[in-house]
TIKOL-826682 format. One record per residue (C-alpha): residue number from 1; residue in one letter; chain; x, y, z. Coordinates in steps of 0.25 Angstrom, whole numbers. Each point is the difference from the previous one (the first is absolute). Example, Ala and Ser with C-alpha at 12.3 -4.5 7.8 and 13.67 -1.06 7.14 Angstrom:
// TIKOL-826682
<site><nr>1</nr><rest>a</rest><kette>A</kette><u>49</u><v>-18</v><w>31</w></site>
<site><nr>2</nr><rest>s</rest><kette>A</kette><u>6</u><v>14</v><w>-2</w></site>
This chain:
// TIKOL-826682
<site><nr>1</nr><rest>m</rest><kette>A</kette><u>390</u><v>541</v><w>370</w></site>
<site><nr>2</nr><rest>k</rest><kette>A</kette><u>12</u><v>-8</v><w>4</w></site>
<site><nr>3</nr><rest>t</rest><kette>A</kette><u>0</u><v>-14</v><w>6</w></site>
<site><nr>4</nr><rest>q</rest><kette>A</kette><u>-8</u><v>1</v><w>14</w></site>
<site><nr>5</nr><rest>a</rest><kette>A</kette><u>3</u><v>-8</v><w>13</w></site>
<site><nr>6</nr><rest>l</rest><kette>A</kette><u>-5</u><v>-1</v><w>14</w></site>
<site><nr>7</nr><rest>l</rest><kette>A</kette><u>9</u><v>3</v><w>12</w></site>
<site><nr>8</nr><rest>i</rest><kette>A</kette><u>-6</u><v>-7</v><w>13</w></site>
<site><nr>9</nr><rest>d</rest><kette>A</kette><u>7</u><v>4</v><w>13</w></site>
<site><nr>10</nr><rest>i</rest><kette>A</kette><u>-3</u><v>-11</v><w>10</w></site>
<site><nr>11</nr><rest>t</rest><kette>A</kette><u>5</u><v>10</v><w>11</w></site>
<site><nr>12</nr><rest>r</rest><kette>A</kette><u>-12</u><v>9</v><w>-3</w></site>
<site><nr>13</nr><rest>c</rest><kette>A</kette><u>-11</u><v>-10</v><w>-1</w></site>
<site><nr>14</nr><rest>i</rest><kette>A</kette><u>-10</u><v>0</v><w>12</w></site>
<site><nr>15</nr><rest>g</rest><kette>A</kette><u>-8</u><v>-12</v><w>-5</w></site>
<site><nr>16</nr><rest>c</rest><kette>A</kette><u>-13</u><v>8</v><w>-2</w></site>
<site><nr>17</nr><rest>r</rest><kette>A</kette><u>-3</u><v>-9</v><w>-13</w></site>
<site><nr>18</nr><rest>a</rest><kette>A</kette><u>-6</u><v>12</v><w>-7</w></site>
<site><nr>19</nr><rest>c</rest><kette>A</kette><u>8</u><v>-5</v><w>-12</w></site>
<site><nr>20</nr><rest>e</rest><kette>A</kette><u>-7</u><v>-13</v><w>0</w></site>
<site><nr>21</nr><rest>l</rest><kette>A</kette><u>-13</u><v>6</v><w>0</w></site>
<site><nr>22</nr><rest>a</rest><kette>A</kette><u>3</u><v>10</v><w>-11</w></site>
<site><nr>23</nr><rest>c</rest><kette>A</kette><u>5</u><v>-11</v><w>-9</w></site>
<site><nr>24</nr><rest>k</rest><kette>A</kette><u>-12</u><v>-8</v><w>2</w></site>
<site><nr>25</nr><rest>q</rest><kette>A</kette><u>-9</u><v>12</v><w>-3</w></site>
<site><nr>26</nr><rest>a</rest><kette>A</kette><u>7</u><v>4</v><w>-12</w></site>
<site><nr>27</nr><rest>h</rest><kette>A</kette><u>-1</u><v>-14</v><w>-6</w></site>
<site><nr>28</nr><rest>g</rest><kette>A</kette><u>-14</u><v>-3</v><w>5</w></site>
<site><nr>29</nr><rest>l</rest><kette>A</kette><u>4</u><v>-11</v><w>9</w></site>
<site><nr>30</nr><rest>p</rest><kette>A</kette><u>-7</u><v>-5</v><w>13</w></site>
<site><nr>31</nr><rest>e</rest><kette>A</kette><u>5</u><v>10</v><w>11</w></site>
<site><nr>32</nr><rest>e</rest><kette>A</kette><u>2</u><v>-10</v><w>11</w></site>
<site><nr>33</nr><rest>p</rest><kette>A</kette><u>15</u><v>-1</v><w>5</w></site>
<site><nr>34</nr><rest>e</rest><kette>A</kette><u>8</u><v>-12</v><w>-4</w></site>
<site><nr>35</nr><rest>p</rest><kette>A</kette><u>13</u><v>-5</v><w>7</w></site>
<site><nr>36</nr><rest>e</rest><kette>A</kette><u>6</u><v>-5</v><w>-13</w></site>
<site><nr>37</nr><rest>l</rest><kette>A</kette><u>1</u><v>4</v><w>-15</w></site>
<site><nr>38</nr><rest>s</rest><kette>A</kette><u>-12</u><v>-6</v><w>-7</w></site>
<site><nr>39</nr><rest>q</rest><kette>A</kette><u>-9</u><v>2</v><w>-12</w></site>
<site><nr>40</nr><rest>t</rest><kette>A</kette><u>-8</u><v>11</v><w>7</w></site>
<site><nr>41</nr><rest>a</rest><kette>A</kette><u>12</u><v>6</v><w>8</w></site>
<site><nr>42</nr><rest>l</rest><kette>A</kette><u>11</u><v>5</v><w>-9</w></site>
<site><nr>43</nr><rest>t</rest><kette>A</kette><u>8</u><v>7</v><w>11</w></site>
<site><nr>44</nr><rest>v</rest><kette>A</kette><u>0</u><v>-4</v><w>15</w></site>
<site><nr>45</nr><rest>v</rest><kette>A</kette><u>7</u><v>6</v><w>12</w></site>
<site><nr>46</nr><rest>q</rest><kette>A</kette><u>6</u><v>-11</v><w>9</w></site>
<site><nr>47</nr><rest>e</rest><kette>A</kette><u>6</u><v>2</v><w>14</w></site>
<site><nr>48</nr><rest>r</rest><kette>A</kette><u>14</u><v>-6</v><w>1</w></site>
<site><nr>49</nr><rest>n</rest><kette>A</kette><u>10</u><v>1</v><w>11</w></site>
<site><nr>50</nr><rest>g</rest><kette>A</kette><u>-7</u><v>12</v><w>5</w></site>
<site><nr>51</nr><rest>r</rest><kette>A</kette><u>-1</u><v>7</v><w>-13</w></site>
<site><nr>52</nr><rest>f</rest><kette>A</kette><u>-11</u><v>2</v><w>-11</w></site>
<site><nr>53</nr><rest>v</rest><kette>A</kette><u>4</u><v>-6</v><w>-13</w></site>
<site><nr>54</nr><rest>r</rest><kette>A</kette><u>-8</u><v>2</v><w>-13</w></site>
<site><nr>55</nr><rest>r</rest><kette>A</kette><u>0</u><v>-11</v><w>-11</w></site>
<site><nr>56</nr><rest>l</rest><kette>A</kette><u>-4</u><v>3</v><w>-14</w></site>
<site><nr>57</nr><rest>c</rest><kette>A</kette><u>6</u><v>-3</v><w>-14</w></site>
<site><nr>58</nr><rest>m</rest><kette>A</kette><u>14</u><v>5</v><w>-2</w></site>
<site><nr>59</nr><rest>h</rest><kette>A</kette><u>-2</u><v>4</v><w>-14</w></site>
<site><nr>60</nr><rest>c</rest><kette>A</kette><u>14</u><v>-5</v><w>-4</w></site>
<site><nr>61</nr><rest>q</rest><kette>A</kette><u>8</u><v>7</v><w>-10</w></site>
<site><nr>62</nr><rest>t</rest><kette>A</kette><u>2</u><v>-13</v><w>-8</w></site>
<site><nr>63</nr><rest>p</rest><kette>A</kette><u>-12</u><v>-8</v><w>5</w></site>
<site><nr>64</nr><rest>a</rest><kette>A</kette><u>1</u><v>-15</v><w>1</w></site>
<site><nr>65</nr><rest>c</rest><kette>A</kette><u>-15</u><v>-1</v><w>-1</w></site>
<site><nr>66</nr><rest>v</rest><kette>A</kette><u>0</u><v>7</v><w>-14</w></site>
<site><nr>67</nr><rest>s</rest><kette>A</kette><u>11</u><v>-9</v><w>-6</w></site>
<site><nr>68</nr><rest>a</rest><kette>A</kette><u>-8</u><v>-12</v><w>5</w></site>
<site><nr>69</nr><rest>c</rest><kette>A</kette><u>-13</u><v>3</v><w>-6</w></site>
<site><nr>70</nr><rest>p</rest><kette>A</kette><u>-2</u><v>-7</v><w>-13</w></site>
<site><nr>71</nr><rest>v</rest><kette>A</kette><u>-11</u><v>9</v><w>-5</w></site>
<site><nr>72</nr><rest>a</rest><kette>A</kette><u>5</u><v>14</v><w>4</w></site>
<site><nr>73</nr><rest>a</rest><kette>A</kette><u>-11</u><v>2</v><w>10</w></site>
<site><nr>74</nr><rest>l</rest><kette>A</kette><u>10</u><v>7</v><w>9</w></site>
<site><nr>75</nr><rest>r</rest><kette>A</kette><u>9</u><v>12</v><w>-4</w></site>
<site><nr>76</nr><rest>k</rest><kette>A</kette><u>9</u><v>10</v><w>6</w></site>
<site><nr>77</nr><rest>t</rest><kette>A</kette><u>-4</u><v>14</v><w>-4</w></site>
<site><nr>78</nr><rest>a</rest><kette>A</kette><u>9</u><v>12</v><w>-3</w></site>
<site><nr>79</nr><rest>l</rest><kette>A</kette><u>-6</u><v>7</v><w>12</w></site>
<site><nr>80</nr><rest>g</rest><kette>A</kette><u>4</u><v>-11</v><w>10</w></site>
<site><nr>81</nr><rest>p</rest><kette>A</kette><u>-12</u><v>-9</v><w>3</w></site>
<site><nr>82</nr><rest>v</rest><kette>A</kette><u>-1</u><v>-15</v><w>-4</w></site>
<site><nr>83</nr><rest>v</rest><kette>A</kette><u>-14</u><v>-1</v><w>-5</w></site>
<site><nr>84</nr><rest>y</rest><kette>A</kette><u>-9</u><v>-12</v><w>-3</w></site>
<site><nr>85</nr><rest>q</rest><kette>A</kette><u>-9</u><v>-2</v><w>-12</w></site>
<site><nr>86</nr><rest>a</rest><kette>A</kette><u>-11</u><v>-10</v><w>4</w></site>
<site><nr>87</nr><rest>d</rest><kette>A</kette><u>-5</u><v>-2</v><w>-14</w></site>
<site><nr>88</nr><rest>r</rest><kette>A</kette><u>13</u><v>-6</v><w>-4</w></site>
<site><nr>89</nr><rest>c</rest><kette>A</kette><u>2</u><v>-9</v><w>12</w></site>
<site><nr>90</nr><rest>i</rest><kette>A</kette><u>-2</u><v>-15</v><w>-3</w></site>
<site><nr>91</nr><rest>g</rest><kette>A</kette><u>1</u><v>-4</v><w>15</w></site>
<site><nr>92</nr><rest>c</rest><kette>A</kette><u>14</u><v>-7</v><w>-1</w></site>
<site><nr>93</nr><rest>r</rest><kette>A</kette><u>4</u><v>7</v><w>13</w></site>
<site><nr>94</nr><rest>y</rest><kette>A</kette><u>15</u><v>0</v><w>-4</w></site>
<site><nr>95</nr><rest>c</rest><kette>A</kette><u>1</u><v>14</v><w>6</w></site>
<site><nr>96</nr><rest>m</rest><kette>A</kette><u>-3</u><v>-5</v><w>13</w></site>
<site><nr>97</nr><rest>l</rest><kette>A</kette><u>11</u><v>-10</v><w>-1</w></site>
<site><nr>98</nr><rest>a</rest><kette>A</kette><u>10</u><v>10</v><w>-5</w></site>
<site><nr>99</nr><rest>c</rest><kette>A</kette><u>-2</u><v>12</v><w>10</w></site>
<site><nr>100</nr><rest>p</rest><kette>A</kette><u>11</u><v>-1</v><w>10</w></site>
<site><nr>101</nr><rest>y</rest><kette>A</kette><u>-9</u><v>8</v><w>10</w></site>
<site><nr>102</nr><rest>s</rest><kette>A</kette><u>-12</u><v>-9</v><w>-1</w></site>
<site><nr>103</nr><rest>v</rest><kette>A</kette><u>-9</u><v>11</v><w>-4</w></site>
<site><nr>104</nr><rest>p</rest><kette>A</kette><u>-10</u><v>-4</v><w>-10</w></site>
<site><nr>105</nr><rest>r</rest><kette>A</kette><u>-13</u><v>-6</v><w>5</w></site>
<site><nr>106</nr><rest>y</rest><kette>A</kette><u>-10</u><v>-9</v><w>-8</w></site>
<site><nr>107</nr><rest>q</rest><kette>A</kette><u>-15</u><v>1</v><w>1</w></site>
<site><nr>108</nr><rest>w</rest><kette>A</kette><u>-2</u><v>-15</v><w>3</w></site>
<site><nr>109</nr><rest>d</rest><kette>A</kette><u>-15</u><v>2</v><w>4</w></site>
<site><nr>110</nr><rest>r</rest><kette>A</kette><u>-4</u><v>6</v><w>-14</w></site>
<site><nr>111</nr><rest>p</rest><kette>A</kette><u>-5</u><v>-8</v><w>-12</w></site>
<site><nr>112</nr><rest>v</rest><kette>A</kette><u>9</u><v>9</v><w>-9</w></site>
<site><nr>113</nr><rest>p</rest><kette>A</kette><u>11</u><v>3</v><w>9</w></site>
<site><nr>114</nr><rest>y</rest><kette>A</kette><u>11</u><v>11</v><w>-2</w></site>
<site><nr>115</nr><rest>v</rest><kette>A</kette><u>13</u><v>4</v><w>7</w></site>
<site><nr>116</nr><rest>k</rest><kette>A</kette><u>-1</u><v>12</v><w>10</w></site>
<site><nr>117</nr><rest>k</rest><kette>A</kette><u>11</u><v>9</v><w>5</w></site>
<site><nr>118</nr><rest>c</rest><kette>A</kette><u>3</u><v>14</v><w>3</w></site>
<site><nr>119</nr><rest>d</rest><kette>A</kette><u>0</u><v>8</v><w>-13</w></site>
<site><nr>120</nr><rest>f</rest><kette>A</kette><u>7</u><v>13</v><w>6</w></site>
<site><nr>121</nr><rest>c</rest><kette>A</kette><u>-13</u><v>7</v><w>-3</w></site>
<site><nr>122</nr><rest>a</rest><kette>A</kette><u>5</u><v>1</v><w>-15</w></site>
<site><nr>123</nr><rest>e</rest><kette>A</kette><u>-12</u><v>7</v><w>-5</w></site>
<site><nr>124</nr><rest>r</rest><kette>A</kette><u>1</u><v>11</v><w>11</w></site>
<site><nr>125</nr><rest>l</rest><kette>A</kette><u>15</u><v>1</v><w>-3</w></site>
<site><nr>126</nr><rest>n</rest><kette>A</kette><u>-3</u><v>2</v><w>-15</w></site>
<site><nr>127</nr><rest>a</rest><kette>A</kette><u>-10</u><v>11</v><w>4</w></site>
<site><nr>128</nr><rest>g</rest><kette>A</kette><u>11</u><v>7</v><w>8</w></site>
<site><nr>129</nr><rest>e</rest><kette>A</kette><u>-6</u><v>-4</v><w>14</w></site>
<site><nr>130</nr><rest>a</rest><kette>A</kette><u>7</u><v>-7</v><w>11</w></site>
<site><nr>131</nr><rest>p</rest><kette>A</kette><u>-4</u><v>-15</v><w>4</w></site>
<site><nr>132</nr><rest>a</rest><kette>A</kette><u>-11</u><v>-1</v><w>9</w></site>
<site><nr>133</nr><rest>c</rest><kette>A</kette><u>9</u><v>-6</v><w>11</w></site>
<site><nr>134</nr><rest>v</rest><kette>A</kette><u>9</u><v>12</v><w>0</w></site>
<site><nr>135</nr><rest>e</rest><kette>A</kette><u>-12</u><v>10</v><w>1</w></site>
<site><nr>136</nr><rest>a</rest><kette>A</kette><u>-5</u><v>-7</v><w>11</w></site>
<site><nr>137</nr><rest>c</rest><kette>A</kette><u>12</u><v>-1</v><w>9</w></site>
<site><nr>138</nr><rest>p</rest><kette>A</kette><u>-1</u><v>11</v><w>11</w></site>
<site><nr>139</nr><rest>v</rest><kette>A</kette><u>14</u><v>0</v><w>4</w></site>
<site><nr>140</nr><rest>g</rest><kette>A</kette><u>7</u><v>-1</v><w>-13</w></site>
<site><nr>141</nr><rest>a</rest><kette>A</kette><u>6</u><v>-14</v><w>2</w></site>
<site><nr>142</nr><rest>t</rest><kette>A</kette><u>-2</u><v>-3</v><w>-15</w></site>
<site><nr>143</nr><rest>q</rest><kette>A</kette><u>4</u><v>10</v><w>-10</w></site>
<site><nr>144</nr><rest>v</rest><kette>A</kette><u>-1</u><v>0</v><w>-16</w></site>
<site><nr>145</nr><rest>g</rest><kette>A</kette><u>10</u><v>7</v><w>-9</w></site>
<site><nr>146</nr><rest>n</rest><kette>A</kette><u>11</u><v>-1</v><w>-11</w></site>
<site><nr>147</nr><rest>r</rest><kette>A</kette><u>7</u><v>-13</v><w>3</w></site>
<site><nr>148</nr><rest>d</rest><kette>A</kette><u>14</u><v>6</v><w>0</w></site>
<site><nr>149</nr><rest>a</rest><kette>A</kette><u>-5</u><v>12</v><w>9</w></site>
<site><nr>150</nr><rest>l</rest><kette>A</kette><u>-5</u><v>-10</v><w>10</w></site>
<site><nr>151</nr><rest>l</rest><kette>A</kette><u>12</u><v>-8</v><w>0</w></site>
<site><nr>152</nr><rest>a</rest><kette>A</kette><u>8</u><v>13</v><w>3</w></site>
<site><nr>153</nr><rest>e</rest><kette>A</kette><u>-10</u><v>3</v><w>11</w></site>
<site><nr>154</nr><rest>a</rest><kette>A</kette><u>2</u><v>-14</v><w>6</w></site>
<site><nr>155</nr><rest>r</rest><kette>A</kette><u>15</u><v>2</v><w>0</w></site>
<site><nr>156</nr><rest>r</rest><kette>A</kette><u>-1</u><v>13</v><w>6</w></site>
<site><nr>157</nr><rest>r</rest><kette>A</kette><u>-8</u><v>-5</v><w>12</w></site>
<site><nr>158</nr><rest>i</rest><kette>A</kette><u>9</u><v>-11</v><w>2</w></site>
<site><nr>159</nr><rest>q</rest><kette>A</kette><u>12</u><v>9</v><w>0</w></site>
<site><nr>160</nr><rest>e</rest><kette>A</kette><u>-6</u><v>10</v><w>10</w></site>
<site><nr>161</nr><rest>n</rest><kette>A</kette><u>-6</u><v>-10</v><w>9</w></site>
<site><nr>162</nr><rest>a</rest><kette>A</kette><u>9</u><v>-11</v><w>6</w></site>
<site><nr>163</nr><rest>g</rest><kette>A</kette><u>-13</u><v>-7</v><w>5</w></site>
<site><nr>164</nr><rest>y</rest><kette>A</kette><u>-3</u><v>-5</v><w>-14</w></site>
<site><nr>165</nr><rest>v</rest><kette>A</kette><u>5</u><v>-14</v><w>-5</w></site>
<site><nr>166</nr><rest>p</rest><kette>A</kette><u>10</u><v>4</v><w>-11</w></site>
<site><nr>167</nr><rest>r</rest><kette>A</kette><u>-8</u><v>-6</v><w>-11</w></site>
<site><nr>168</nr><rest>i</rest><kette>A</kette><u>-11</u><v>4</v><w>-10</w></site>
<site><nr>169</nr><rest>y</rest><kette>A</kette><u>-8</u><v>-13</v><w>-2</w></site>
<site><nr>170</nr><rest>g</rest><kette>A</kette><u>-5</u><v>-1</v><w>-14</w></site>
<site><nr>171</nr><rest>a</rest><kette>A</kette><u>12</u><v>9</v><w>-6</w></site>
<site><nr>172</nr><rest>e</rest><kette>A</kette><u>8</u><v>-12</v><w>-4</w></site>
<site><nr>173</nr><rest>e</rest><kette>A</kette><u>-8</u><v>-13</v><w>3</w></site>
<site><nr>174</nr><rest>a</rest><kette>A</kette><u>-2</u><v>-9</v><w>-12</w></site>
<site><nr>175</nr><rest>g</rest><kette>A</kette><u>4</u><v>12</v><w>-9</w></site>
<site><nr>176</nr><rest>g</rest><kette>A</kette><u>-7</u><v>11</v><w>8</w></site>
<site><nr>177</nr><rest>a</rest><kette>A</kette><u>-15</u><v>4</v><w>1</w></site>
<site><nr>178</nr><rest>s</rest><kette>A</kette><u>-9</u><v>12</v><w>0</w></site>
<site><nr>179</nr><rest>v</rest><kette>A</kette><u>-3</u><v>-2</v><w>15</w></site>
<site><nr>180</nr><rest>f</rest><kette>A</kette><u>10</u><v>3</v><w>10</w></site>
<site><nr>181</nr><rest>f</rest><kette>A</kette><u>0</u><v>-2</v><w>15</w></site>
<site><nr>182</nr><rest>l</rest><kette>A</kette><u>8</u><v>7</v><w>12</w></site>
<site><nr>183</nr><rest>s</rest><kette>A</kette><u>1</u><v>-6</v><w>14</w></site>
<site><nr>184</nr><rest>d</rest><kette>A</kette><u>7</u><v>1</v><w>13</w></site>
<site><nr>185</nr><rest>v</rest><kette>A</kette><u>-1</u><v>-15</v><w>2</w></site>
<site><nr>186</nr><rest>p</rest><kette>A</kette><u>7</u><v>-10</v><w>-9</w></site>
<site><nr>187</nr><rest>f</rest><kette>A</kette><u>-9</u><v>-4</v><w>-12</w></site>
<site><nr>188</nr><rest>e</rest><kette>A</kette><u>2</u><v>-15</v><w>3</w></site>
<site><nr>189</nr><rest>e</rest><kette>A</kette><u>-6</u><v>2</v><w>14</w></site>
<site><nr>190</nr><rest>l</rest><kette>A</kette><u>-12</u><v>6</v><w>-6</w></site>
<site><nr>191</nr><rest>g</rest><kette>A</kette><u>-3</u><v>-12</v><w>-10</w></site>
<site><nr>192</nr><rest>f</rest><kette>A</kette><u>5</u><v>6</v><w>-12</w></site>
<site><nr>193</nr><rest>v</rest><kette>A</kette><u>5</u><v>-9</v><w>-11</w></site>
<site><nr>194</nr><rest>t</rest><kette>A</kette><u>14</u><v>1</v><w>-5</w></site>
<site><nr>195</nr><rest>p</rest><kette>A</kette><u>1</u><v>-5</v><w>-15</w></site>
<site><nr>196</nr><rest>p</rest><kette>A</kette><u>12</u><v>-9</v><w>-2</w></site>
<site><nr>197</nr><rest>t</rest><kette>A</kette><u>6</u><v>10</v><w>-10</w></site>
<site><nr>198</nr><rest>n</rest><kette>A</kette><u>0</u><v>15</v><w>-3</w></site>
<site><nr>199</nr><rest>e</rest><kette>A</kette><u>0</u><v>-4</v><w>-15</w></site>
<site><nr>200</nr><rest>p</rest><kette>A</kette><u>-14</u><v>1</v><w>-7</w></site>
<site><nr>201</nr><rest>l</rest><kette>A</kette><u>-6</u><v>-14</v><w>1</w></site>
<site><nr>202</nr><rest>p</rest><kette>A</kette><u>-5</u><v>0</v><w>-14</w></site>
<site><nr>203</nr><rest>l</rest><kette>A</kette><u>15</u><v>1</v><w>-5</w></site>
<site><nr>204</nr><rest>l</rest><kette>A</kette><u>3</u><v>-12</v><w>9</w></site>
<site><nr>205</nr><rest>t</rest><kette>A</kette><u>-11</u><v>-8</v><w>-6</w></site>
<site><nr>206</nr><rest>a</rest><kette>A</kette><u>4</u><v>4</v><w>-14</w></site>
<site><nr>207</nr><rest>s</rest><kette>A</kette><u>14</u><v>-5</v><w>2</w></site>
<site><nr>208</nr><rest>a</rest><kette>A</kette><u>-5</u><v>-13</v><w>5</w></site>
<site><nr>209</nr><rest>l</rest><kette>A</kette><u>-9</u><v>-1</v><w>-12</w></site>
<site><nr>210</nr><rest>n</rest><kette>A</kette><u>12</u><v>3</v><w>-10</w></site>
<site><nr>211</nr><rest>e</rest><kette>A</kette><u>6</u><v>-13</v><w>5</w></site>
<site><nr>212</nr><rest>v</rest><kette>A</kette><u>-12</u><v>-8</v><w>-3</w></site>
<site><nr>213</nr><rest>p</rest><kette>A</kette><u>4</u><v>-3</v><w>-15</w></site>
<site><nr>214</nr><rest>t</rest><kette>A</kette><u>14</u><v>-5</v><w>4</w></site>
<site><nr>215</nr><rest>v</rest><kette>A</kette><u>-6</u><v>-9</v><w>11</w></site>
<site><nr>216</nr><rest>v</rest><kette>A</kette><u>-10</u><v>-6</v><w>-9</w></site>
<site><nr>217</nr><rest>m</rest><kette>A</kette><u>10</u><v>-3</v><w>-11</w></site>
<site><nr>218</nr><rest>v</rest><kette>A</kette><u>10</u><v>-6</v><w>10</w></site>
<site><nr>219</nr><rest>g</rest><kette>A</kette><u>-12</u><v>-8</v><w>6</w></site>
<site><nr>220</nr><rest>s</rest><kette>A</kette><u>-5</u><v>-5</v><w>-13</w></site>
<site><nr>221</nr><rest>a</rest><kette>A</kette><u>13</u><v>-5</v><w>-4</w></site>
<site><nr>222</nr><rest>i</rest><kette>A</kette><u>2</u><v>-8</v><w>13</w></site>
<site><nr>223</nr><rest>l</rest><kette>A</kette><u>-14</u><v>-6</v><w>-1</w></site>
<site><nr>224</nr><rest>a</rest><kette>A</kette><u>3</u><v>-3</v><w>-15</w></site>
<site><nr>225</nr><rest>a</rest><kette>A</kette><u>13</u><v>-7</v><w>4</w></site>
<site><nr>226</nr><rest>l</rest><kette>A</kette><u>-7</u><v>-8</v><w>11</w></site>
<site><nr>227</nr><rest>y</rest><kette>A</kette><u>-11</u><v>-4</v><w>-9</w></site>
<site><nr>228</nr><rest>w</rest><kette>A</kette><u>9</u><v>-5</v><w>-10</w></site>
<site><nr>229</nr><rest>i</rest><kette>A</kette><u>8</u><v>-8</v><w>10</w></site>
<site><nr>230</nr><rest>t</rest><kette>A</kette><u>-13</u><v>-6</v><w>6</w></site>
<site><nr>231</nr><rest>q</rest><kette>A</kette><u>-5</u><v>-4</v><w>-14</w></site>
<site><nr>232</nr><rest>r</rest><kette>A</kette><u>13</u><v>-6</v><w>-4</w></site>
<site><nr>233</nr><rest>r</rest><kette>A</kette><u>1</u><v>-8</v><w>13</w></site>
<site><nr>234</nr><rest>q</rest><kette>A</kette><u>-15</u><v>-5</v><w>-3</w></site>
<site><nr>235</nr><rest>l</rest><kette>A</kette><u>4</u><v>-4</v><w>-14</w></site>
<site><nr>236</nr><rest>v</rest><kette>A</kette><u>12</u><v>-8</v><w>4</w></site>
<site><nr>237</nr><rest>a</rest><kette>A</kette><u>-8</u><v>-7</v><w>11</w></site>
<site><nr>238</nr><rest>l</rest><kette>A</kette><u>-10</u><v>-3</v><w>-11</w></site>
<site><nr>239</nr><rest>e</rest><kette>A</kette><u>10</u><v>-6</v><w>-10</w></site>
<site><nr>240</nr><rest>e</rest><kette>A</kette><u>7</u><v>-8</v><w>11</w></site>
<site><nr>241</nr><rest>g</rest><kette>A</kette><u>-14</u><v>-6</v><w>4</w></site>
<site><nr>242</nr><rest>e</rest><kette>A</kette><u>-3</u><v>-3</v><w>-14</w></site>
<site><nr>243</nr><rest>e</rest><kette>A</kette><u>13</u><v>-7</v><w>-2</w></site>
<site><nr>244</nr><rest>t</rest><kette>A</kette><u>-2</u><v>-8</v><w>13</w></site>
<site><nr>245</nr><rest>n</rest><kette>A</kette><u>-13</u><v>-6</v><w>-6</w></site>
<site><nr>246</nr><rest>l</rest><kette>A</kette><u>7</u><v>-5</v><w>-12</w></site>
<site><nr>247</nr><rest>p</rest><kette>A</kette><u>4</u><v>-14</v><w>-2</w></site>
<site><nr>248</nr><rest>a</rest><kette>A</kette><u>15</u><v>-2</v><w>4</w></site>
<site><nr>249</nr><rest>a</rest><kette>A</kette><u>4</u><v>-3</v><w>-14</w></site>
<site><nr>250</nr><rest>a</rest><kette>A</kette><u>-6</u><v>13</v><w>-5</w></site>
<site><nr>251</nr><rest>r</rest><kette>A</kette><u>6</u><v>9</v><w>11</w></site>
<site><nr>252</nr><rest>p</rest><kette>A</kette><u>11</u><v>9</v><w>-5</w></site>
<site><nr>253</nr><rest>q</rest><kette>A</kette><u>14</u><v>-6</v><w>5</w></site>
<site><nr>254</nr><rest>k</rest><kette>A</kette><u>9</u><v>9</v><w>7</w></site>
<site><nr>255</nr><rest>g</rest><kette>A</kette><u>12</u><v>4</v><w>-8</w></site>
<site><nr>256</nr><rest>a</rest><kette>A</kette><u>-7</u><v>-5</v><w>-13</w></site>
<site><nr>257</nr><rest>r</rest><kette>A</kette><u>0</u><v>9</v><w>-12</w></site>
<site><nr>258</nr><rest>s</rest><kette>A</kette><u>-12</u><v>2</v><w>-9</w></site>
């Protein structure tokens, strides 16, 4: 099976929140509705500017959370999902800092806490089944399918309906994702985050880290020079102080040769 993706059409969402409930049931989470993503709400539907907007993990093509994790507790699968292995996690929470969409949540109230986020129903996908949220949607606002095919479908809708914003959110942001959104309202007005670049964020951090050795070497040289100057000044001051304490006859005479 090729890489899978989700296409969420905001113009079709009716705000029934069936996707929220289905997700909670599939993951054994408390079924009470929640207004924000949390350790017990892996997807939420929020009303923004007269539209219903889903929030969930974007399952980036080159995930910043994966590159930030020092123990490989997060990984991007060939099928599309970014999955989490709790038995590897050391609780550093670097993934939370790295995610440009502020998606991962931490179990602050647990003695042994883990990170929680949407897993794209990876086990269901592996079994050839649709994610729970897709099955539950009564109006087809969320679809699953081959990533390239869904991108083509999104472009077709935009071309055939002038009411859509001419942008597929998730197609290019931060290197692209496996979750796409269509809307008839500008995404910025719906609370969507626009990453600072369309380049994969791990590539930017790698470039920055490549400069670290040079910075360290130059910085070390400067510090060494400053240390030498400081020590030299202290030595000269000490010698001058010792000379001052000598009897006048014993002090070196200026211009005198030894």
